[in-house]
Backbone as ProteinMPNN parsed JSONL, in Angstrom:
{"seq_chain_A": "MAAMTPAERQKRYRKRALRDPEGLLLARLQVMLGPHASANLDRICQKTGWSKREAVEKALNDLAKSLQCNDTD", "coords_chain_A": {"N_chain_A": [[1.131, -1.165, -0.154], [0.504, 2.209, -0.755], [2.614, 4.67, 0.739], [0.042, 7.677, 1.977], [-0.686, 10.274, 0.722], [0.182, 14.057, 1.696], [-2.966, 15.625, 1.727], [-4.257, 13.959, 1.661], [-3.944, 12.716, 4.285], [-4.617, 15.253, 5.64], [-7.507, 15.051, 4.753], [-8.46, 13.199, 6.447], [-7.709, 13.608, 8.821], [-9.44, 16.225, 9.064], [-11.93, 14.583, 8.95], [-12.511, 12.557, 10.789], [-11.73, 14.71, 13.886], [-14.447, 16.247, 13.106], [-16.058, 14.802, 15.206], [-17.241, 15.057, 18.399], [-15.874, 14.358, 22.015], [-17.799, 12.676, 22.535], [-18.731, 11.429, 20.271], [-20.178, 12.462, 18.912], [-21.527, 14.612, 15.462], [-19.588, 17.217, 14.875], [-19.632, 20.526, 13.567], [-18.009, 22.623, 11.38], [-16.781, 26.372, 12.725], [-15.636, 29.84, 11.476], [-14.573, 31.952, 12.796], [-14.087, 36.057, 12.964], [-14.004, 37.909, 16.026], [-14.592, 41.04, 17.739], [-12.719, 43.077, 19.814], [-13.483, 43.577, 21.695], [-16.26, 41.191, 21.939], [-14.812, 39.652, 22.128], [-12.807, 39.608, 24.517], [-14.597, 39.612, 26.356], [-15.728, 36.927, 25.828], [-13.524, 35.409, 26.368], [-13.28, 36.361, 29.153], [-15.94, 35.078, 30.251], [-15.245, 32.39, 29.717], [-12.78, 32.25, 31.765], [-14.354, 33.394, 33.915], [-16.296, 30.767, 33.938], [-14.767, 28.228, 33.151], [-16.214, 26.762, 31.377], [-15.158, 25.793, 28.24], [-14.532, 27.943, 25.403], [-15.231, 26.972, 22.959], [-17.342, 25.988, 24.638], [-18.8, 27.665, 25.442], [-19.579, 29.406, 23.522], [-21.66, 27.516, 21.866], [-23.447, 27.985, 24.29], [-24.356, 30.447, 24.344], [-25.619, 30.617, 22.442], [-27.714, 28.451, 22.019], [-29.407, 29.859, 24.423], [-29.99, 32.075, 23.261], [-31.313, 31.444, 20.5], [-33.466, 30.27, 22.46], [-34.601, 32.024, 23.825], [-35.284, 33.591, 21.212], [-37.435, 32.358, 20.259], [-37.136, 30.303, 18.283], [-35.958, 27.829, 18.762], [-35.058, 24.581, 17.812], [-35.616, 22.819, 20.168], [-36.287, 22.272, 23.218]], "CA_chain_A": [[-0.221, 0.326, -0.556], [1.024, 3.052, -1.084], [1.713, 6.035, 1.172], [-1.135, 8.78, 1.732], [-0.883, 12.015, 0.226], [-0.841, 15.535, 2.312], [-4.317, 15.789, 1.215], [-5.272, 12.299, 2.163], [-3.989, 12.568, 5.608], [-5.545, 15.817, 5.936], [-9.089, 14.522, 4.913], [-8.481, 11.39, 7.467], [-7.964, 13.914, 10.434], [-10.567, 16.611, 9.392], [-13.067, 13.269, 9.031], [-12.008, 12.271, 12.747], [-12.291, 15.572, 14.042], [-15.648, 16.918, 13.606], [-16.154, 14.554, 16.369], [-16.569, 14.996, 19.957], [-15.379, 13.035, 22.912], [-18.617, 11.47, 22.852], [-18.787, 11.064, 18.712], [-21.641, 13.731, 17.675], [-21.026, 15.582, 14.703], [-19.146, 19.331, 14.907], [-19.96, 21.509, 11.747], [-16.546, 23.999, 11.905], [-17.157, 27.336, 12.269], [-14.45, 30.049, 11.843], [-15.137, 33.455, 13.06], [-13.777, 36.869, 13.774], [-14.606, 38.831, 17.283], [-13.932, 42.294, 17.526], [-11.782, 43.05, 20.374], [-14.795, 43.344, 23.151], [-16.733, 40.427, 22.191], [-13.117, 38.207, 22.562], [-12.078, 40.194, 25.408], [-15.88, 39.016, 26.663], [-15.463, 35.5, 25.331], [-12.414, 35.149, 27.386], [-13.267, 36.015, 30.641], [-16.521, 34.524, 30.635], [-14.061, 31.338, 29.898], [-11.838, 31.901, 32.796], [-14.847, 32.606, 35.218], [-17.103, 29.927, 34.002], [-14.417, 26.822, 33.235], [-16.202, 26.334, 29.951], [-14.144, 26.274, 26.237], [-15.319, 28.391, 24.23], [-16.805, 26.144, 22.635], [-19.307, 25.587, 25.142], [-19.456, 29.08, 25.957], [-20.249, 29.999, 22.012], [-22.751, 26.899, 21.633], [-24.851, 28.368, 25.11], [-24.823, 31.985, 24.208], [-26.498, 30.126, 20.693], [-28.735, 27.858, 22.629], [-29.937, 30.384, 24.971], [-30.272, 33.219, 22.362], [-31.822, 30.901, 20.063], [-34.767, 30.129, 22.668], [-35.04, 32.887, 23.654], [-35.947, 34.182, 20.259], [-38.099, 30.84, 19.817], [-36.62, 30.894, 17.133], [-35.128, 27.105, 19.083], [-35.762, 23.356, 17.883], [-35.445, 22.054, 21.039], [-36.73, 22.547, 24.309]], "C_chain_A": [[0.889, 0.897, -0.086], [0.768, 4.68, 0.203], [1.065, 7.212, 0.437], [-0.587, 10.353, 1.863], [-0.93, 13.135, 1.612], [-1.701, 15.348, 2.218], [-5.219, 14.945, 1.833], [-5.29, 12.525, 3.197], [-4.957, 13.739, 6.337], [-6.97, 15.317, 5.828], [-9.806, 13.76, 5.868], [-8.722, 12.564, 8.842], [-8.954, 15.132, 10.489], [-11.929, 15.464, 9.871], [-13.461, 13.368, 10.885], [-12.223, 13.479, 13.685], [-13.17, 16.221, 14.432], [-16.251, 15.868, 13.961], [-16.316, 15.096, 17.405], [-16.24, 14.026, 21.139], [-16.4, 11.761, 22.52], [-19.555, 11.669, 21.187], [-20.212, 11.736, 18.395], [-20.269, 14.299, 17.424], [-20.911, 16.844, 15.038], [-19.275, 19.475, 13.879], [-18.637, 22.753, 12.321], [-16.927, 25.183, 11.765], [-15.801, 28.734, 13.293], [-14.638, 31.721, 11.971], [-14.346, 34.753, 12.992], [-14.179, 37.531, 14.206], [-13.644, 40.086, 17.255], [-13.622, 41.9, 18.969], [-12.429, 43.004, 22.234], [-15.917, 42.359, 23.163], [-15.397, 38.916, 22.364], [-12.506, 38.106, 23.265], [-13.663, 39.761, 26.506], [-15.593, 37.557, 27.154], [-14.428, 35.008, 26.434], [-12.41, 34.969, 28.812], [-14.326, 35.319, 31.064], [-15.956, 32.888, 30.616], [-13.663, 31.068, 31.333], [-13.175, 31.645, 34.259], [-16.074, 31.317, 35.375], [-16.247, 28.276, 34.37], [-14.729, 26.676, 32.294], [-15.051, 26.794, 29.365], [-14.576, 27.321, 26.0], [-15.514, 28.218, 23.643], [-18.053, 25.976, 22.67], [-19.789, 27.002, 25.515], [-20.085, 29.946, 24.803], [-21.975, 29.012, 21.91], [-23.894, 27.564, 23.22], [-25.004, 29.528, 24.927], [-26.24, 31.044, 22.906], [-27.758, 30.166, 20.906], [-29.576, 28.763, 23.262], [-30.766, 31.92, 24.34], [-31.363, 32.474, 21.512], [-33.308, 30.799, 21.206], [-35.144, 31.405, 22.63], [-35.957, 34.111, 22.753], [-37.166, 33.329, 19.673], [-37.858, 30.123, 18.538], [-35.688, 28.181, 17.706], [-35.961, 25.566, 18.318], [-36.013, 22.059, 18.449], [-35.663, 22.376, 22.031], [-35.757, 22.433, 25.143]], "O_chain_A": [[1.829, 0.505, 0.605], [-0.208, 5.371, 0.494], [1.176, 7.664, -0.703], [-0.255, 11.157, 2.734], [-1.852, 13.105, 2.426], [-1.788, 14.304, 2.863], [-6.351, 15.043, 2.308], [-6.42, 12.665, 3.666], [-5.772, 13.511, 7.231], [-7.598, 15.18, 6.878], [-11.001, 13.613, 6.122], [-9.631, 12.465, 9.666], [-9.442, 15.364, 11.595], [-12.658, 15.55, 10.859], [-14.214, 13.915, 11.691], [-13.124, 13.201, 14.476], [-13.218, 16.776, 15.53], [-17.179, 15.605, 13.197], [-15.401, 15.894, 17.612], [-16.443, 12.824, 20.967], [-16.175, 10.571, 22.301], [-20.741, 11.975, 21.067], [-21.097, 11.337, 17.637], [-19.168, 14.48, 17.943], [-21.836, 17.556, 15.427], [-19.053, 18.568, 13.077], [-18.522, 23.435, 13.339], [-17.496, 25.399, 10.695], [-15.344, 28.822, 14.432], [-14.835, 32.471, 11.016], [-13.237, 34.224, 12.91], [-14.911, 38.248, 13.524], [-12.463, 40.187, 16.92], [-13.999, 40.833, 19.453], [-12.031, 42.624, 23.335], [-16.653, 42.406, 24.149], [-15.366, 37.714, 22.63], [-11.679, 37.2, 23.368], [-13.335, 39.664, 27.688], [-15.342, 37.11, 28.274], [-14.75, 34.189, 27.294], [-11.927, 34.086, 29.52], [-14.163, 34.775, 32.156], [-16.293, 32.185, 31.569], [-13.994, 30.088, 32.001], [-13.271, 30.745, 35.093], [-16.619, 30.956, 36.418], [-16.584, 27.44, 35.208], [-13.767, 26.339, 31.605], [-14.253, 27.683, 29.66], [-15.347, 27.621, 26.912], [-16.204, 29.053, 23.057], [-19.058, 25.871, 21.967], [-20.933, 27.344, 25.814], [-20.856, 30.893, 24.961], [-23.088, 29.536, 21.888], [-25.114, 27.526, 23.06], [-26.058, 29.908, 25.438], [-27.469, 31.094, 22.843], [-28.644, 30.949, 20.563], [-30.717, 28.685, 22.805], [-31.715, 32.567, 24.784], [-32.495, 32.873, 21.787], [-34.314, 31.31, 20.714], [-35.819, 31.933, 21.746], [-36.756, 34.982, 23.095], [-37.768, 33.696, 18.664], [-38.669, 29.378, 17.989], [-35.071, 27.507, 16.881], [-37.187, 25.455, 18.275], [-36.339, 20.957, 18.008], [-34.948, 23.376, 22.1], [-35.94, 22.659, 26.339]]}, "name": "protein", "num_of_chains": 1, "seq": "MAAMTPAERQKRYRKRALRDPEGLLLARLQVMLGPHASANLDRICQKTGWSKREAVEKALNDLAKSLQCNDTD"}
């Protein structure tokens, strides 16, 4: 069997990386934040002990619920 190309290795890595430890399928999100929002995110993570991912997920889910556009309760 031939060695994998860098592109093949990257594809394999991305496929594995899109699952969290519980096996849930994840979506990749890349955003640029302003300095105020970035500092707030850092402070939230420091105060709560959450990861940035956990803080963003909670903020989005809470906003969706308050706007009544959440697909789950």
